[in-house]
C-alpha distance (Angstrom), angle and dihedral (degrees) to the residues before:
residue distance angle dihedral
M1 . . .
S2 3.83 . .
L3 3.72 136.0 .
D4 3.75 123.1 -141.9
Q5 3.73 120.0 -85.1
H6 3.89 93.3 -101.2
A7 3.66 92.1 56.9
R8 3.76 96.7 42.0
A9 3.95 89.8 50.6
G10 3.83 90.4 52.6
L11 3.87 93.8 49.8
Q12 3.75 89.9 44.6
F13 3.79 91.3 55.1
L14 3.81 86.0 52.3
G15 3.71 92.7 51.3
S16 3.83 92.0 50.3
L17 3.80 92.0 46.8
Q18 3.75 89.5 52.4
V19 3.78 91.0 51.7
F20 3.73 91.9 48.1
S21 3.77 91.6 49.2
S22 3.77 92.1 50.2
T23 3.87 96.2 46.3
D24 3.71 118.3 34.9
L25 3.74 97.3 15.9
L26 3.79 95.7 42.2
H27 3.79 93.6 47.1
K28 3.81 91.6 52.2
A29 3.78 90.4 45.4
E30 3.88 92.4 51.3
A31 3.81 89.3 47.2
D32 3.76 90.7 52.1
F33 3.79 89.4 49.5
D34 3.75 93.9 52.0
R35 3.72 92.8 52.5
E36 3.81 91.8 61.5
A37 3.72 117.1 100.4
A38 3.72 89.5 -137.3
S39 3.74 92.6 58.2
T40 3.80 89.1 60.9
D41 3.63 89.5 56.2
L42 3.77 92.6 51.2
A43 3.85 91.8 47.9
S44 3.72 91.6 51.7
E45 3.88 91.1 61.0
D46 3.66 117.0 88.5
P47 3.87 108.1 -120.7
Q48 3.72 90.4 -160.8
T49 3.81 88.9 71.5
V50 3.82 95.2 49.9
S51 3.84 111.3 107.1
A52 3.85 121.0 -138.4
A53 3.81 89.7 -108.6
A54 3.81 92.7 52.7
W55 3.85 96.5 51.9
P56 3.90 97.8 80.0
A57 3.86 88.3 60.3
R58 3.76 93.2 46.4
L59 3.74 92.1 48.6
D60 3.81 90.7 52.6
R61 3.83 87.1 55.5
I62 3.93 88.5 51.0
R63 3.80 93.9 48.7
D64 3.83 93.0 49.6
V65 3.75 91.0 54.6
A66 3.91 95.1 42.3
E67 3.83 92.3 50.9
R68 3.73 93.5 60.8
S69 3.81 84.9 75.2
L70 3.79 119.0 86.4
A71 3.77 90.2 -155.7
Y72 3.80 90.4 55.5
R73 3.75 91.3 51.4
F74 3.83 94.4 50.5
N75 3.81 87.2 43.0
R76 3.81 92.4 58.7
F77 3.77 93.7 40.5
Y78 3.72 91.6 56.8
Q79 3.84 91.7 44.9
R80 3.80 90.4 54.5
Y81 3.79 92.2 46.1
V82 3.71 92.9 51.3
A83 3.82 91.7 46.6
E84 3.79 91.8 56.2
E85 3.79 97.4 39.9
N86 3.72 92.6 52.0
W87 3.69 90.8 75.2
V88 3.85 98.0 37.2
R89 3.67 96.1 52.9
S90 3.85 95.0 40.4
M91 3.76 92.3 48.6
R92 3.82 93.4 48.4
G93 3.90 92.1 48.5
V94 3.87 91.1 49.2
E95 3.75 91.9 49.4
R96 3.77 92.4 53.6
R97 3.80 86.8 57.6
R98 3.77 98.5 36.0
D99 3.82 92.7 131.1
R100 3.85 88.6 59.4
F101 3.79 97.8 43.7
A102 3.71 103.2 39.5
P103 3.84 109.1 102.8
P104 3.88 116.8 -125.0
K105 3.71 113.5 -103.8
P106 3.87 108.3 -89.1
A107 3.70 122.0 -119.6
A108 3.79 89.8 -123.4
T109 3.76 133.2 26.9
P110 3.83 114.0 -94.5
S111 3.80 91.2 -108.8
D112 3.70 90.8 60.9
H113 3.85 91.7 62.7
P114 3.82 112.8 105.4
R115 3.85 90.9 -137.9
L116 3.79 96.7 49.0
K117 3.79 123.0 66.3
L118 3.86 112.3 -176.4
D119 3.74 121.7 -174.3
P120 3.82 114.1 -156.4
T121 3.82 89.7 -176.2
L122 3.68 93.2 59.9
K123 3.84 110.4 117.7
E124 3.76 116.9 -143.3
P125 3.86 109.4 -119.8
A126 3.75 115.0 -112.1
Y127 3.77 92.9 -113.9
Y128 3.82 90.7 56.0
A129 3.68 105.5 39.2
G130 3.67 120.3 101.0
V131 3.78 96.9 6.0
E132 3.86 115.5 134.6
W133 3.84 93.7 -146.3
H134 3.82 112.7 -141.4
L135 3.72 88.3 -2.8
Q136 3.84 91.3 -66.5
P137 3.90 106.3 163.4
G138 3.68 106.7 -111.7
G139 3.67 95.6 2.1
L140 3.77 130.5 -99.4
D141 3.79 93.1 -39.3
G142 3.71 98.4 37.5
Y143 3.83 101.9 96.0
D144 3.72 127.0 47.7
L145 3.75 95.6 -146.8
S146 3.77 96.3 46.9
G147 3.86 90.1 127.9
P148 3.80 95.9 60.3
M149 3.74 90.1 39.1
A150 3.80 89.8 61.5
F151 3.80 102.0 36.3
A152 3.84 96.5 41.5
G153 3.80 97.4 29.7
F154 3.74 131.1 32.9
I155 3.72 101.5 5.7
P156 3.90 99.2 61.5
H157 3.76 96.2 33.9
V158 3.74 105.7 35.8
F159 3.86 115.0 8.7
S160 3.80 91.7 45.2
R161 3.82 88.3 63.5
G162 3.79 93.1 61.6
G163 3.87 121.0 -151.3
F164 3.82 101.7 121.9
A165 3.81 132.3 101.3
A166 3.87 109.2 -22.2
V167 3.89 91.6 -22.8
A168 3.79 113.6 107.7
V169 3.81 123.6 -139.5
G170 3.74 109.0 -85.2
D171 3.80 97.6 17.9
D172 3.81 114.9 146.4
L173 3.71 102.3 -133.3
L174 3.81 94.0 -166.0
E175 3.80 91.5 52.4
Q176 3.80 91.0 45.3
R177 3.93 89.2 54.6
R178 3.75 89.1 48.8
Q179 3.85 91.9 51.4
V180 3.87 89.3 51.7
I181 3.77 91.2 55.7
A182 3.77 88.9 48.2
Q183 3.92 86.8 65.6
F184 3.84 89.0 74.0
R185 3.93 104.7 116.0
K186 3.80 98.2 -138.1
D187 3.77 133.6 57.7
R188 3.77 93.3 -138.7
Y189 3.70 135.5 45.7
R190 3.82 132.4 -179.3
R191 3.80 100.8 -155.3
I192 3.83 129.3 1.9
Y193 3.76 124.9 -162.6
D194 3.82 125.9 -159.6
P195 3.85 114.7 -162.2
G196 3.78 112.6 -152.4
C197 3.81 90.0 6.5
G198 3.73 96.9 179.0
G199 3.78 92.0 -153.3
A200 3.81 131.3 -46.5
G201 3.81 100.7 -50.7
T202 3.85 100.0 105.0
L203 3.74 97.7 29.5
G204 3.87 90.3 49.1
L205 3.80 87.6 59.3
C206 3.79 89.5 46.1
R207 3.78 87.3 55.9
Q208 3.74 88.9 58.0
R209 3.91 93.5 52.4
F210 3.76 96.7 35.1
P211 3.83 106.7 32.5
D212 3.85 94.0 169.8
A213 3.74 99.2 46.6
E214 3.82 122.9 106.9
L215 3.91 105.9 -121.7
V216 3.75 123.0 -153.7
G217 3.80 128.0 179.5
G218 3.74 127.0 -169.1
D219 3.87 127.0 -165.8
L220 3.68 141.8 157.0
S221 3.79 94.2 -129.6
A222 3.78 115.5 87.8
K223 3.90 91.2 -167.9
T224 3.80 91.3 51.7
L225 3.76 92.2 49.8
S226 3.80 93.9 48.6
N227 3.71 92.1 50.6
G228 3.84 90.4 46.2
L229 3.88 88.5 53.4
A230 3.82 92.3 50.7
F231 3.72 92.2 49.5
S232 3.83 93.2 46.3
E233 3.83 95.3 46.3
Q234 3.75 90.9 48.2
R235 3.81 88.2 57.8
G236 3.73 99.0 37.4
W237 3.86 95.1 -117.2
G238 3.77 95.5 139.9
I239 3.81 93.9 -145.7
E240 3.80 117.8 169.7
F241 3.82 115.6 -138.1
R242 3.85 126.5 -164.0
Q243 3.83 130.4 -176.2
E244 3.81 102.6 -132.0
D245 3.85 146.4 123.1
A246 3.75 111.3 -90.9
R247 3.95 87.0 -136.9
A248 3.80 90.4 62.9
T249 3.87 112.9 28.1
G250 3.72 125.2 174.2
E251 3.74 92.8 -113.9
P252 3.83 124.1 116.5
D253 3.83 122.9 -125.7
G254 3.87 106.7 -69.5
G255 3.70 91.3 3.7
V256 3.85 94.2 142.4
D257 3.72 135.8 36.9
G258 3.72 97.7 -158.6
V259 3.85 136.5 44.4
I260 3.78 124.1 -172.8
S261 3.91 117.0 -169.4
Y262 3.75 114.0 -175.6
A263 3.80 122.8 -178.7
L264 3.77 93.4 -24.5
H265 3.75 111.4 113.1
H266 3.85 95.8 62.7
E267 3.89 86.0 61.4
M268 3.88 92.7 62.2
P269 3.84 139.6 60.6
A270 3.81 114.3 -103.1
A271 3.75 94.1 -104.9
V272 3.76 91.4 52.7
S273 3.83 90.2 51.6
V274 3.73 91.3 52.5
A275 3.83 90.9 50.1
V276 3.80 92.6 49.4
L277 3.84 92.1 50.4
K278 3.78 89.6 50.4
E279 3.87 88.4 53.0
M280 3.83 89.8 49.2
F281 3.78 88.5 52.1
R282 3.81 91.5 52.0
I283 3.79 95.6 48.0
L284 3.90 95.8 44.3
E285 3.80 112.8 91.8
P286 3.86 115.7 -127.0
G287 3.84 107.8 -74.2
G288 3.83 91.1 23.1
D289 3.80 121.6 140.0
I290 3.75 137.0 -129.1
V291 3.81 127.2 -160.2
I292 3.76 120.3 -171.3
S293 3.85 126.5 -176.5
D294 3.76 120.1 -178.3
P295 3.84 135.5 140.1
P296 3.89 111.6 -58.6
P297 3.73 117.7 -90.9
F298 3.82 117.1 -106.2
R299 3.78 90.8 -109.7
A300 3.87 90.2 62.8
V301 3.84 97.9 56.7
S302 3.79 138.3 52.1
P303 3.86 121.9 -86.2
F304 3.76 92.0 -103.6
R305 3.73 93.1 49.8
A306 3.82 91.8 46.2
G307 3.88 86.3 56.9
L308 3.78 90.9 53.2
L309 3.86 89.5 53.0
A310 3.84 91.1 47.0
W311 3.86 91.1 52.4
E312 3.82 89.9 65.6
R313 3.81 91.6 71.3
D314 3.91 96.3 65.1
N315 3.77 100.2 26.7
R316 3.84 108.4 39.5
A317 3.77 102.7 36.0
E318 3.81 94.4 -101.1
P319 3.75 100.6 136.6
Y320 3.84 96.3 175.4
F321 3.81 100.4 41.4
I322 3.76 95.5 108.2
E323 3.80 94.1 46.1
A324 3.77 89.4 48.0
C325 3.79 96.7 50.4
A326 3.76 91.2 45.1
L327 3.84 90.2 58.3
N328 3.87 125.1 95.7
L329 3.77 100.9 -142.7
A330 3.82 91.4 -179.4
E331 3.79 90.2 60.7
I332 3.72 92.7 44.0
L333 3.75 91.8 53.2
A334 3.80 92.5 48.1
D335 3.88 90.0 49.5
I336 3.83 91.1 52.5
G337 3.83 89.8 52.8
F338 3.75 108.0 -94.3
V339 3.73 119.1 141.0
D340 3.93 137.1 -154.8
V341 3.90 85.9 35.9
E342 3.80 114.0 -179.6
E343 3.77 135.2 172.6
Y344 3.84 127.7 -167.9
A345 3.76 145.4 140.0
L346 3.81 121.9 -105.6
Q347 3.84 92.7 -146.1
D348 3.80 137.9 20.9
T349 3.90 92.5 -98.7
S350 3.87 84.8 70.4
Y351 3.80 89.2 -117.8
P352 2.99 131.1 136.6
W353 3.69 90.4 41.4
V354 3.72 117.3 -166.5
T355 3.81 134.5 -160.9
R356 3.84 118.4 -175.8
A357 3.73 137.6 174.8
T358 3.75 145.5 159.0
K359 3.82 132.0 -126.8
P360 3.82 107.8 -122.6
A361 3.79 114.3 -94.3
């Protein structure tokens, strides 16, 4: 899969701009922030004692200090510009090669495939409907060649460079996901479920680590699931995909012994996150494990970095980012009934952030 030279050059420019924005400019912006007297007051407050309800007001204070810096304002401008242009340039490049990227018409409709179960009667939840996630025009189902747009466009040329949201410049996103999967406590699993799977990316890496496990991914997006199936079948991964709400899966009680949740909870309101975790507890068998990775909570990063995470809500179509980063998933898991609950970062940037637990045996 490759775009033409014009499209690649445009996307490579965006990747370089994102790196510049997240190194030189961001370092200057953070230094400006640290010189402000108000930042000293913020740093002296213990973030562990800030309630979820109190975080919005604290984040307003952080933003007010950060925006005094010209470097910060330019940094955020470039971040927004790249976030928008990712899609514009990728889509244009794919359209110019539509004849190469358009998949052949399948012999059977996707709903006839034994490893893809679409539900045309499924109603999009109110919190999900109409959101153009990550500024993607039309949302996740809004473009028929969204798979090529990602794998030939913004992923290799922009996202792979890092420097956005919680992802540091130079981070290897594939390797980070692989490291998260390595946080499973056992060497073998019978059946692993991925709520809000977003395709085959996470479960494909699970296949490498757990070659004998049954792998099941659920998601609300029919397009995402269809793309995931095509990717999985091409590689012989044998993943099952189902269109369903993660609060009400088709799994029986104790039907799986592993759950992997990657970059899901920041896409949901807090109440939905709790409901999903309760459902994961139900479908896990006694002794089963759950591994969650999402952006770090505000309490785990500096005030300046908390402000950068909060910016995502209003500027990158992440409507629940502040709710999610104010949550304490470890406490929620313990309240639901999980045991051996742990939370920790896999590198000194606090991302990937992992929360894992076990259903009592």
